[in-house]
N, C-alpha and C positions, 0 to 999 in steps of 0.2 A: 463301676470300676474305672479307674483313671486311665485315660488313653495314653499310649506311649509317646514319648518325645521322639520326633522324627530326626534322625541324624542326617547331616549333609550327604548327598550321594556322590558317587565317583565322578559325575560330570561337573560337580561344583568346583569352580575355580578358587573361590574364597568366600568367606562370610563378610558381608558389608557391615562396617562399624557404624554405630548410631551417629557419630560425629561427622560422617561423610555425607549424611543426608542434607538436602537443602534446608535453609533456615526455617521456612514455614512449616516443614514437617517436624523439625526439632522443637518448634515453639509450642506444640500441643502439650498442655500441662499433664504431668503424670497422673494426676487425679481426675482427668477428664473422662467421663463415662458417656459415650455417644448414645447409649440407650436410655439415659435418664430422662425423665419428663421435662420438657421445655428446653432441652439442649439444642435440638435441631430447630431451625426456623420453619415457619409455616410453609414457605414455598419449597424448602428441602423435603419436608414430609409429603407434600402434595406430589413432588416428583417421584419419590420412592414408592408411592402408592400406585403409580401407573403400571399396569401389567399389559405389556404388548410386546410382540416380537421385534418391532422397530420403535424405538423411542428417540426422538430428536428434541434437543433443548437449545433454543436460541437464548443466549444468556448475556447479561451484562458482566463486566469484569468483576472478580472477587465476590460473586454472589453465593459461593459455597456449594455449587452443584457438584463439582468434582469431589469435594470433601464428603458430601453425602453419598455419592456413588461409591466411594471407598468403603463405607460402612456396609452398603448393600452387597458389595463384592465379597467382603469377609463372611457375611452370613451365607452367601451363595456357595462359596468354596468350602466352607466348614460344614455344610449340610450334607447328609447322605443323599444318594441319587434318588431314593424314594421320596425324599422331601424337597426335591427340586435342585439338588446340588449339581454343580458342573464346574469345569475349569473356567477361569476368567483370564482374558488377555487384554491388557491395557496398551493401546497404541497412542502415544502422545506425539506432539510435533517436535519435541526436543528431548535429549537425554535427561536433563534436569527435571522435566515434568514427570518422566517415568520414575525417577528416584523419589520425587516428592509423593507421588501416588502410593508407591510401595511402602514408603515411610508411614503414611497415614494408616495403611492396612496393618502394618506391623504393630503400631500403637494400639489400634482398635482391638486387634486379636488378643493382645496381652491384657488389656483392660477388661474386655468382655469375659474372657474365659481363663485368665490368669495363666496363660501359656501351658503349664504342665497338664491341666485338665483338658485343654483343647487339642493337644498334640500338634503344636506349631513349631516349626523349625525357625532358625534365624533367617534373615534376608540373605539369600545365596546369589552370587553372581555366577553365571554360566554362559556357555556359547549356544545360541539358538540356531539350529540348522534351518535355513530359509532357502526353499527351492522354488524357482520361477517356473512358468508354464513350459519352458523349453527344457526343463530338467537340470538347469545350471544351479549349483548349490553354493551358498556363501554362509559364513557364520557371523552372526551379529551378537553383540553383548546384550544380555538380558538379566533381569532380576526376578527372583521368585520367592514365594512363601508357600510351603507345602503343609497340608493338613492331614490329620488321621483319617479323614473321610476318603482320602485317596485323590482329592482334587487339589488344585493349586491356583495361585494368582501369579501371573507372569506379566511383568512390565518390560516392554521392548524398548531398547535405546534408539532405534531407528525404524522406519517403515519397512515392514516385510514386503517382499516382492509378490508374494502370493498369499493373501489373506484367506483364500479358500482352504488352505491347509490347517487353519485354526478352527477347532470345533469347541463350542461352548458359548459363553457370553463374551462378546468382543466390544470393548469400549474404545471409540475413536474420540479422543479429546482434542479440542481446538482443530476440528476437522477442516475448517475453512482455510487453515494455514499449512496444511500438508503440501508436500512438493507437487504431487499429482492428485488433486482432490477428486477428480472424476474417476480415475482408476481405483482409488481407495474405496470410494462409495460403491462403485459397481461390483468390486470384488467382495465387499462386505455383505451385500445382499445375497450372494450365493451361499452364505452360511445357513440361511434359513432352510435349505433343503434338508439338512440333518437335524432340524429342531433347535438350532441355536438362537441366540438373542443378540440384537444389535443395539447398542447405545451410542448415540452420536451427540456430542456436546461441543458447542463452539460459540464464541462471539462472532459477529459477522465480519466479513472481509470484502464488502462490496456487493452490489446488486447482481453483478454478472457472475459471481462466484457460484460454483455448483452446489455448495452448501445451501445457499439461499434458494437455488432452484429446486433442490430436494425438499426443503421445507414447504415451498409452494406446492409442489406435486403431492405431498402428503396431505396438506390441507384440502386440496381439490379432489382427494379420494383416489389418486392414481396408484397408490400402494395398498389399497384395500382397507378393510375395517381394522386390521391388526397393526396399524401404524398410527402413532400419535405425535403431534408437535406440542411442545410446552414452552412458554416464554417466561423467563425470570430476569427482570430488569434490576438495575442498581437501586432504583426507588422502591421496588418490591422488597428487596433485602433490607433497606433502611427502615421501611415501615414494619418489617418483621423482626427487627432487633439487631441488625448488623453492627451498628455503632456500639451497642452494649456488649456484644460478643468481642469486638475489637478491644474494648476496654478490659474485658475479662482476660483475654489472652495477654495483654500488657500488664495486668495487675493494677489497673487504674480505676478510679471511681468515675462512673459516667455522670454527666450533668446535662441539663437542657442547653445551657450556653455552649458547653463543649461540643455537643452534637451539632448545633447550628454552625459553629465555626469549622468543624471537621467536614460537614457536608459541603459548605461553600468552598472550602479549600480544594476539595476533590474536583468540583465542577469548574472552578476558576483556573485550575491547573492547565486546562485545555486552551485558555486564552481565546483567540478568534477562531479556533478550529472547531466550530460548532458542529459541523457534519461529523467529524471524528468523535466528538463527545457523544453525540446522539447514537452513533454506531456502537461505541465501546461501552457506554453506560446504559443506554435505553434500548439496545438491540434493534436499532433501525438501520438497515443497510443503506449505504450511500452509493452514488454512481461510481466513484473511484474507490480506492481502498488503501489510502496511506499518503498523507501529505509528505512530499519529499523535502521541501525547503521551508524550515520554520521562519516565521515573520521576522525574528530578530536577525537572522542571516541576511535577509533582503534589506532590512533597515541599515545594516552595517555597510552594504554595498552601494547604497544610493547617495548621490552627491548633488548639492545645489548647483545651479548655473549651467547644467547640461540640458539643452532644450529638447522638447518633443515637438517636431514640426508636423502639423496636421493639414492635409489637403482633403477636405470633405466637400463633395459636390451634390447637387440636387439631381433628381431624375431627369429633369428637362435639359441638363447640360448637353446630352447627346443630340438634342434638337439643333444645336448650333452647327455651323459648317466646320469641317475639319480644320481649316486654317484658323478660324476663330478659337477653336478649342486649343490648338497648339499654341497660339499666341497668348491665351490666358495662362496656360500652364508655364510657358517660358517666362512670362512676367512674374509669376509666383516664384519660380526658381531664382530669378535675379533678386527679388526682394527678400525672400526668406531663407532659401537654401544656400546660395552662393556665399553670403557673409559668414555663415557658420563654417563652411568648408575651408574658407580662407584662413580661419583661425586655428586650424589643426596643426599639430606639431609635425613638421616635414621630416624629422629624424626618425619617426616611428614607422613600423610596417603596418599597413592597413589591410583589413579583410572585410568581407561583407556577407550578410545572410539575409535572405528574403523569403518570407512566407506569403505566398500570393493569395489574393481574394479579389473578387470583382463586385459582388453585390452585398451579400449578407454580412460578411465579416470584414475586418480591417485587413488591408494589404500592408504588411509591416516590413520595413527595411531597417537592419541593424548593422551599421559599420562597427568594426571592432579593431582596436589597435593592440599591438603586442610589444612590450618593451624588453630590455635585456634580461630582466628577472622573470619573464614569461607572464607578467601581470596583464590581464585583459581589461581594456577600458572601452566602454560604449560612449563615445563623445556626444552623440545625439541619436534620436530615433525618428524615423520617418513613418507616418501613419497616413494611409490613403483610403478613403471610403467612397465608393461609387465612382471611382476614377476609371474611365475606359482604358483598355489595355494599351492602346497607342500612346496615350498621354502618360500612363505609368512608365512606359519604356523611355519616354523623354526624360523623366525625373531620374530613373535608375541609371540610365546611360550617363547622365551628367555627373552623378555621384561617382561612378566607377572611373570616368575619365579624369576626375579632378581630385580623387583621394591621393594624398602623398604616398609614395612608395606602395602602390596598390599591388598586392600579391595574388589574391584570388578570392573567389566568392562561391557560395553554395545557394542554390535556388530550389525551392519546392517545385518539383516537376510532376506532381500528382495532378490528375484531372486537368482543369483549365490552366493550371500553371505551366504545363508542359511547353506550350508555344512560346511563352515569354522566356523560359529557361533555354530553349533551343536558340531563339533569336539572340539572346545575350551571349551564349556560347559561340555562335557564329561570329559575333562582333569582337569578342575579347579572347577567343581561343578556347577550344574544347578541353584542353589540358588544364585550363585555369578556372573555368567556370564549371562547377560540379552540379550536375542535374540529378537531384536526389528524389527518388520515389519513396516518400514517407511510408513506413510500414512498422509493424511491431518489431521486426528484426532490426530495422534501423534504429528505432527508439531504444531497443534493448542494448544496442552497442554504443550509442552516442549520447543519449540523454543523461546517463549517469555521469559522463564527463562534464556536461554542463552543470549539473547539480553539484559536482565536486568543486567547481569554481567558487560557489557560495560557501560551501563547507570549509574550504581552505582560505577564504577571504582573499582571493586573488582576482576579483572582478569588481569593477565600479561601473555605475550606470546612472542615468538621470533619476532624480528624485521626483517620482510621479505616482499618484495613487493607482492609475490604470495599469501601469507597468508592474507595480507590486501585485496587483490583483491577477495579472497574467501569469507571473512567476508562481504565485500560490496555487494556480490551477494545475500545476504538475503534480500528479498523484501516481502512486504505484498501483497499477491495474494488473492483477494476476502476476505479480512479480516484476512487471516492466514499468519503468517511469515514463509517463506520457501525459499529454494534456487531457484532462477530464472532458467528457462530452458536454457537460452543462455549460450554458452561456450565462455570463454575468452582465449586469447593467453597466454601461459605460458611465464613468463618474463625471466626465466633462459634458456629455450630452446624454441625458437620461432617456432619450428616444432611441438611442443606439445600444447595441449589445456586443459583447466581446466573447471570444472563444480562446482565451489564453494566447492571443496572437503573438505578443512579443516573445513568449517562451519558445515558440517554434522558430522565430527568426534568430533569436539569440543562440539556440542550439545549432542552427545551421551555420551561423557565423563562427562559432567555436569549432565546428567540424572543418570549416575552411582553414582555420589557423593551423590545424593539425595535418591537413591533407594537401595543401597547395604547394606549388613549386617554391623554391627558395630564392628566386630572383624576381624583382618587381617587373610589372608591365612597363614598357617604354612609354614615356609620357606622350600623349597626343593632344594637341590643343584644338578642341572643337567646341568653342563657346557657342551657346545658342544665339540665334538671331535676335536682334532687338525686338522687344515686344511691340506688337501693333496696338493702336489705340483701341480700347475695349469699351463697349457700351452695353446697355440692356442687361443689367443684373450681374455681370461677371467682371466688373472693374475692380 
């Protein structure tokens, strides 16, 4: 006997029209039969064959895992309870993902059982009552398909506050990109108490992301025997026929030449962002999780003729007497730094940012001018390596005393940089020298403003490979732009390594442009003493 068609309930706000669904859901051909032999790729079949209370898939982008999961959800919700049927809740990271998933489910339901026989309603939009642990209730938009089995598929448009209220099969899609990944994963595991199932699907979003942590814990047996991790990479999908299915969806004829060109096009689209390519296509998490500034933006900002002044010393420099060390550095200032400062435009306002280091990293100084249109220009960059703090102070004080219309500066006052920041504030005024304790909160507030300078093309800087490498080191780590932990080889001196040093100094300089007083420091003429005659290796 034919099962009855389910009519929309009184809670239904409206029936969602097919044309409202995202393009990828609408692109599924009407003659597509997901149960036909050979339609699903091998890795999709392998994924659906896994029976476990917790299933986690590390996937490359567009590998079809969510697509296959939609088919399994239709079978689950359309089945009677005695056959393993249950409600299915889909929790994506965006509203569009939820509509796409429910669109796949609607298409599969009609194709598999021709709607009338399966007892399938249309896609209904309704208000889902979400109650947090404190008893506060909010209503969020949701979409559902109901079946004659009594079960339903529900796609939520935003994260529920309390996943524990959902009973059945819960799918967390792109879990690594949810607003509070840890809370979502913790709440999902509570569903197992009542015999539910958890399906966690995501591409990676950095090594530090809780999604990667959970995958590691499952592999190491911390979730018991009924938890499985599966990996599906872009190359797996290509080997299993992804290109041919793309051609099928587009109505094109596949060819060996076309496949090679298509594959190279996707790989080459990442340009120099190899870590991001490996993360998004090969499911290999990286230290950071999202390059903030594309290379083309940095190239647009770089200008010829702006020097990078480097003072790099050996370990035995500190064996010299204080007077000899001072004399050497003062001579370097007169020969290299003073001529550059004398060429600066005296009509512009100048600021300064400094990211301090003593031994391993570079101590970087970035002066920054601001014109009437608020354009920022970095006329030169100072790099110091293994320079003692006393001699660093000589160089920095000379810059601040001689910058035209010097307005203010910001110094990294974290760790060993605190003393230098304090001494500089004592010399030039605590209201003008900002002593910044670098932290996630500070990066979250101020690094996006530095990134925005490149996006809006309102910054220029020296054309230098090392500086470009430093700016490219800014990555989004758990939603906050900051310098990634990894160190890169210095391109001028392969024996040295960098830690995105200029990026920190540039962000501090930009902070100073926004937070400093509006009147310049009164000029003080304190030129360094003439350099003494230097011998023994430091002439």
